[in-house]
Structure formats: C-alpha cells, structure tokens
ROVEXZA-23396 format. One record per residue (C-alpha): residue number from 1; y, z, x. Coordinates in steps of 0.2 Angstrom, whole numbers, plus 5000, padded with zeros to 4 digits. Layout:
! residues N
i  c2  c3  c1
NUM  Y  Z  X
...
//
This chain:
! residues 443
i  c2  c3  c1
1  4035  4947  5854
2  4036  4936  5840
3  4021  4924  5833
4  4031  4909  5840
5  4027  4916  5858
6  4011  4922  5855
7  4004  4911  5869
8  4015  4922  5880
9  4008  4938  5877
10  3994  4941  5887
11  3995  4955  5897
12  3996  4949  5914
13  4011  4938  5910
14  4019  4951  5901
15  4017  4963  5915
16  4020  4947  5929
17  4039  4945  5918
18  4043  4964  5918
19  4038  4967  5936
20  4049  4953  5943
21  4064  4957  5929
22  4065  4975  5936
23  4065  4969  5953
24  4078  4955  5950
25  4088  4968  5941
26  4086  4981  5954
27  4092  4968  5967
28  4106  4961  5957
29  4113  4978  5953
30  4114  4983  5971
31  4125  4967  5976
32  4135  4970  5961
33  4140  4987  5967
34  4146  4981  5982
35  4154  4964  5976
36  4161  4968  5959
37  4179  4974  5960
38  4183  4992  5954
39  4194  4992  5938
40  4183  4994  5922
41  4167  4997  5934
42  4155  5002  5923
43  4159  4988  5911
44  4161  4975  5926
45  4144  4981  5934
46  4136  4977  5917
47  4142  4961  5914
48  4140  4959  5932
49  4122  4962  5932
50  4116  4959  5914
51  4123  4940  5914
52  4114  4932  5928
53  4098  4943  5928
54  4097  4939  5908
55  4102  4918  5912
56  4089  4917  5926
57  4075  4927  5918
58  4078  4914  5903
59  4075  4900  5915
60  4062  4906  5923
61  4052  4905  5908
62  4059  4889  5901
63  4055  4880  5920
64  4037  4885  5919
65  4038  4900  5932
66  4026  4908  5922
67  4014  4893  5918
68  3996  4895  5924
69  3997  4882  5937
70  4013  4892  5944
71  4002  4910  5943
72  3989  4902  5955
73  4000  4892  5966
74  4014  4901  5976
75  4021  4885  5982
76  4023  4878  5964
77  4030  4896  5958
78  4044  4897  5973
79  4048  4879  5968
80  4051  4882  5950
81  4059  4898  5955
82  4072  4892  5966
83  4079  4879  5952
84  4079  4893  5939
85  4090  4904  5951
86  4103  4892  5956
87  4105  4887  5940
88  4105  4903  5931
89  4117  4910  5944
90  4129  4895  5938
91  4126  4900  5919
92  4129  4918  5923
93  4147  4912  5931
94  4153  4900  5919
95  4149  4912  5904
96  4158  4925  5913
97  4172  4913  5916
98  4173  4908  5899
99  4170  4924  5890
100  4175  4940  5901
101  4189  4946  5908
102  4179  4947  5925
103  4183  4938  5936
104  4169  4936  5950
105  4168  4923  5966
106  4157  4909  5964
107  4149  4916  5980
108  4144  4931  5969
109  4134  4920  5958
110  4126  4911  5973
111  4124  4929  5981
112  4114  4932  5964
113  4104  4917  5964
114  4097  4922  5981
115  4095  4940  5978
116  4086  4935  5960
117  4076  4923  5971
118  4070  4934  5983
119  4066  4949  5974
120  4055  4938  5962
121  4046  4928  5976
122  4043  4944  5984
123  4037  4954  5969
124  4024  4938  5965
125  4020  4938  5983
126  4014  4957  5983
127  4005  4955  5965
128  3995  4940  5971
129  3988  4949  5984
130  3983  4964  5975
131  3973  4967  5959
132  3988  4974  5949
133  3983  4962  5935
134  3967  4964  5933
135  3968  4982  5931
136  3981  4980  5918
137  3974  4967  5908
138  3969  4974  5892
139  3950  4975  5888
140  3941  4965  5876
141  3924  4968  5865
142  3915  4952  5857
143  3905  4954  5843
144  3894  4940  5838
145  3879  4930  5837
146  3873  4918  5850
147  3883  4902  5842
148  3898  4912  5845
149  3895  4918  5860
150  3892  4901  5865
151  3909  4895  5858
152  3918  4908  5867
153  3908  4901  5884
154  3913  4885  5880
155  3933  4888  5877
156  3944  4880  5890
157  3955  4890  5903
158  3952  4907  5909
159  3943  4919  5898
160  3944  4936  5901
161  3927  4946  5904
162  3921  4955  5887
163  3908  4967  5882
164  3897  4958  5870
165  3888  4967  5856
166  3877  4958  5844
167  3881  4959  5825
168  3866  4971  5825
169  3870  4982  5839
170  3888  4983  5831
171  3882  4988  5815
172  3871  5003  5822
173  3881  5019  5819
174  3892  5024  5833
175  3887  5010  5843
176  3903  5002  5842
177  3913  5017  5843
178  3906  5021  5860
179  3908  5003  5868
180  3927  5005  5863
181  3928  5022  5871
182  3918  5018  5887
183  3928  5003  5891
184  3945  5009  5883
185  3945  4992  5874
186  3961  4987  5863
187  3955  4972  5854
188  3938  4967  5845
189  3935  4947  5843
190  3922  4943  5831
191  3913  4928  5835
192  3899  4921  5824
193  3891  4904  5821
194  3896  4900  5803
195  3909  4908  5789
196  3894  4915  5778
197  3886  4924  5793
198  3887  4943  5788
199  3898  4954  5796
200  3897  4975  5799
201  3911  4977  5790
202  3911  4996  5788
203  3912  4998  5807
204  3925  4983  5811
205  3935  4992  5798
206  3932  5008  5806
207  3939  5001  5824
208  3955  4993  5813
209  3959  5009  5806
210  3956  5016  5823
211  3970  5005  5828
212  3962  4991  5837
213  3966  4973  5834
214  3951  4964  5827
215  3952  4946  5825
216  3939  4930  5822
217  3935  4918  5837
218  3947  4904  5829
219  3962  4915  5829
220  3959  4921  5848
221  3957  4902  5853
222  3972  4898  5848
223  3981  4912  5854
224  3973  4910  5872
225  3974  4890  5873
226  3989  4886  5862
227  3977  4872  5852
228  3966  4873  5837
229  3948  4873  5841
230  3946  4856  5833
231  3928  4857  5834
232  3926  4872  5823
233  3940  4869  5811
234  3941  4870  5794
235  3956  4864  5782
236  3959  4882  5772
237  3966  4890  5789
238  3981  4877  5785
239  3983  4884  5768
240  3985  4901  5770
241  3996  4897  5788
242  4010  4910  5789
243  4027  4900  5795
244  4042  4899  5787
245  4047  4882  5794
246  4039  4872  5781
247  4047  4880  5766
248  4064  4871  5759
249  4076  4883  5769
250  4065  4881  5786
251  4067  4862  5783
252  4085  4862  5780
253  4088  4872  5795
254  4078  4860  5805
255  4087  4845  5799
256  4105  4853  5802
257  4099  4858  5821
258  4093  4839  5824
259  4109  4834  5816
260  4120  4843  5826
261  4110  4842  5844
262  4106  4823  5842
263  4125  4819  5837
264  4132  4829  5851
265  4118  4822  5863
266  4121  4804  5859
267  4141  4808  5862
268  4140  4818  5880
269  4124  4805  5886
270  4134  4790  5880
271  4138  4784  5899
272  4121  4789  5905
273  4113  4777  5891
274  4126  4764  5895
275  4120  4766  5913
276  4102  4765  5910
277  4105  4749  5899
278  4113  4740  5912
279  4100  4745  5923
280  4087  4738  5914
281  4095  4721  5909
282  4097  4719  5928
283  4081  4724  5934
284  4070  4710  5924
285  4075  4697  5910
286  4075  4703  5893
287  4085  4715  5881
288  4089  4733  5887
289  4082  4740  5869
290  4066  4739  5860
291  4060  4743  5844
292  4041  4747  5841
293  4033  4752  5824
294  4026  4770  5823
295  4019  4780  5808
296  4030  4795  5804
297  4031  4808  5791
298  4017  4806  5777
299  4011  4792  5788
300  4025  4779  5784
301  4030  4766  5797
302  4046  4767  5806
303  4054  4759  5820
304  4058  4770  5836
305  4070  4764  5849
306  4067  4764  5868
307  4074  4757  5883
308  4062  4743  5888
309  4051  4751  5904
310  4040  4734  5905
311  4039  4717  5906
312  4043  4708  5890
313  4026  4699  5892
314  4018  4716  5895
315  4006  4714  5877
316  4006  4695  5878
317  3987  4694  5872
318  3995  4704  5856
319  3983  4716  5857
320  3990  4735  5859
321  3986  4744  5877
322  3990  4761  5881
323  4000  4762  5897
324  3988  4766  5913
325  3990  4776  5928
326  4002  4765  5941
327  4002  4750  5926
328  4009  4734  5933
329  4017  4730  5918
330  4029  4744  5922
331  4045  4737  5929
332  4054  4746  5943
333  4068  4754  5934
334  4057  4757  5919
335  4045  4770  5930
336  4061  4778  5935
337  4066  4779  5917
338  4047  4784  5911
339  4047  4798  5925
340  4063  4806  5920
341  4060  4802  5900
342  4077  4794  5900
343  4066  4779  5892
344  4066  4790  5876
345  4083  4795  5875
346  4089  4780  5863
347  4077  4790  5850
348  4091  4802  5847
349  4097  4788  5836
350  4080  4791  5825
351  4082  4809  5825
352  4102  4805  5818
353  4093  4795  5804
354  4082  4809  5800
355  4066  4796  5805
356  4061  4810  5817
357  4065  4828  5823
358  4070  4835  5840
359  4052  4844  5840
360  4037  4839  5833
361  4021  4827  5835
362  4026  4811  5844
363  4023  4795  5835
364  4008  4784  5837
365  4007  4766  5834
366  3999  4760  5818
367  3985  4751  5829
368  3979  4766  5839
369  3982  4779  5822
370  3968  4768  5812
371  3956  4767  5827
372  3959  4786  5831
373  3958  4793  5813
374  3940  4784  5810
375  3934  4794  5826
376  3944  4810  5825
377  3942  4823  5812
378  3959  4829  5804
379  3970  4816  5814
380  3981  4810  5799
381  3985  4828  5795
382  3998  4827  5810
383  4009  4817  5799
384  4013  4830  5788
385  4027  4835  5799
386  4040  4823  5805
387  4036  4816  5823
388  4047  4821  5837
389  4057  4817  5852
390  4047  4830  5861
391  4032  4842  5857
392  4021  4856  5860
393  4007  4844  5865
394  4019  4834  5879
395  4023  4852  5887
396  4007  4857  5888
397  3997  4840  5891
398  3997  4825  5902
399  4001  4809  5897
400  3985  4804  5885
401  3979  4786  5887
402  3960  4790  5881
403  3953  4795  5865
404  3948  4812  5873
405  3966  4815  5877
406  3971  4811  5859
407  3958  4822  5853
408  3966  4837  5864
409  3984  4833  5861
410  3980  4832  5842
411  3974  4850  5844
412  3989  4855  5852
413  3998  4847  5836
414  3991  4855  5825
415  3994  4872  5833
416  4012  4866  5832
417  4010  4863  5815
418  4002  4881  5809
419  4015  4890  5821
420  4030  4880  5819
421  4045  4890  5819
422  4064  4890  5825
423  4061  4901  5840
424  4046  4888  5844
425  4057  4872  5844
426  4070  4881  5855
427  4056  4887  5868
428  4048  4869  5868
429  4065  4860  5871
430  4069  4872  5885
431  4049  4869  5892
432  4054  4850  5892
433  4066  4853  5905
434  4054  4858  5916
435  4042  4843  5913
436  4060  4830  5916
437  4061  4840  5933
438  4043  4841  5937
439  4036  4825  5929
440  4015  4827  5930
441  4006  4814  5922
442  4020  4801  5917
443  4016  4783  5917
//
C-alpha cells in the first residue's frame, strides 16, 4: 500500500477486501466460462472476468463499502454494494466495447454485476457472523507512560487492544522480546507524555532490527484516524513531512489536472448548470449565482461563485451565520442543490482560474477565519495549500457549524496537507461520489 492509502491498511479492511475480491473473481469466473464465446477463449475469459471484477472493486472502495459505518451496518453495505456493482458492470461493458475485440452482451454485464453483488454480500454476511477478522487483526504493543496511555485511550474511533508496557518494563532485559514472542506482535507504538521523555532506545532498536514496525503515538493516531492530533501537535512534524505534492513538479502536475478536469467538466455539465440556474430563478426572487468572499492560498481573499440556495435576505442583519440544520433560509430548490452538491459546481470556474483546486481544504469566510484563528491553534496553516472544491474533511466529517466541528475538520485538513499526493487526490474525488449519492450531514 502507498502512503496515500495508509488509512486503508488496517488488517481488518485488507482482509475483508481480499476475501470479497476473491469471491467476486471466482463468481464472475464461473459466469464467464458459461457465457463467453469460444474463439480466443483464454484471452476472452481473462478480459471478461478481470474487467468487471476490477471495476466493481474500485467502485466498492470509492463508494464506501469498506467505510466504518458500512462495516458495522449490513444494510448500508448492501446499499452501496448494489450501486458499485451496477456501475462497475456498466463501466466494464463500456470498456470492453470500446477497447477490446471481445463482444459481450449487456445481459452478461448485468449478470456479472448480480453475481458480484451476491458474492460480496454473502461473504460479508459470513464474516460479520464470525470472528475471522478479529483473529487476523495485527497485534500491538504499547510502550509508554501514564500520560501517553491516556492519550491513546482518548483517541477517537475504534482502537485495537494492546499489551501495555511502561518505559521501565520495556527497558528490562528480555522483557519486551518476551512480550513480542508471547503476543506474536507486529507493531510497537511508543506513547509518552513529552518529546523529552527518555526512551528505552536499546530494546526498541532491537525490536526494530528484528523486523517490527516502531512508530510514535502521533503517527499511529494519524494512520488510524486520518487526522492529526491537534492537541499534541508540534509544527516540526510538518517541516519533515514526506510528500512530493509540495514540490514544483508536484504543484505543476496538480495544476495541469485541475485545468483539464475543470475545463472538461464545465463543458460537459453545461446543460446541468443551465438547468440549475433556471430552477433557482424560478424558485425564488434574486439572481441564480452569487459571489462570496473566502480566504484562499496564503490567506489571500478571493470570490467564489455558487448557485444561490438561500433567500436573498438570508443575512439581512449583516452578521455572517453558519447554515443550521433544516435552516429556514434555504429555498426548496436550494435544499436539493445543497443535498446533491450541485450548488458548488460553479466553483469549477474558480478552479479553472487557479484560485482553487479540485481537492484541498474548503475555503472559509474571512469573518469565521478571524474568529477560529483566535481559538484554534494552527488554524492558519490550512492556508498553505490551495482551497478545494472537495477535500479530505468533506468525505470524512459531517457539515460543520460549530467551533468543535471546525477544530475536527482542521485536523483532517492538516492530515491532507501532510500526506497530499496525486493518489490521495484521486481517492478523495472518488469518495466524493459516495457523499453525493449518500449525502450525510448536508445543510
């Protein structure tokens, strides 16, 4: 796995993806042996099996089949799996039609989608009824002090059970090695109160040279949650971040992608944009588009373009307000535009102009930036990258309307800044499709 997908490397997700992928491969393979025409059979079989399998697996990841809520709720998993299977089958049929001499019936594509759905849903049902993933989960040893253990316990989300050793215990000759052997551990997390706390370097280095992964709690927190630990963040971690996205070549590649995608999207989506503008004008008095000042790269203000989704007197008091749940200021058409994110599409023009990127932290209004920067540490750091049409925080967290929400979203934004890459951008764009199809937390 690449660093961009480190949030997907937990053993339970890897194992689940492998099991369901193999089930789909076998199911589609059996289907292909019956329905694929005989000339050039080996090549035809490979194409007929691998194309739908690969397309469906990619869409399963993109549409959130392996997200925590879908792993916990079978109904949510099946809903997303159905969409991924149908779209994957259609994509495979289109790819084979355009790129391969093999001809397959649309009915085969539909059958492949149905088989994939049944194979993956059946595998997930069996897994959820067993302890397979728990047994296959990688074991962990936590080495630290009371303050570090408390920070580990305070981490959000699911945390793996870990054998805990104090610094003094880990320094005892043979104690850490015996714990590793007894637990069959594969990873050591060092959790200490301060960076100045002395560590049992010799025993930790012995474990590292023996092949175990040794990381500090901050790195573990980022990997497991996809967020930085804002309460214990020190700026030096950003000085030494390992990513090529902030190099000159990385910025040029990102800009080239922004230009191509935003330009094509504006052309292809022009009928939808025109229809949305007409619907806004017919729904309520006022213009279809409105401009609003936001804070961009290096703290420079710029104007974003959006479809108007509220009444024109939404801020008659002159005081900026966050949108609330079931906000009465939102129009009927505006509610639909917000739910489907269509109201944000005019910002493709901002992307084309270079004021925004396709992926990055969402730009905030100067009034709120000033307020949040006073109370949330490191808030201004999010302006070191271009704001985006979508972002890591948007696919991982609900709509934010409080200072606490802004703090959590900043943790996601800083994680993105630290781990930015082309692969992560592609992943975020794919996951944005899931947010549009299942719009949780829209206001």
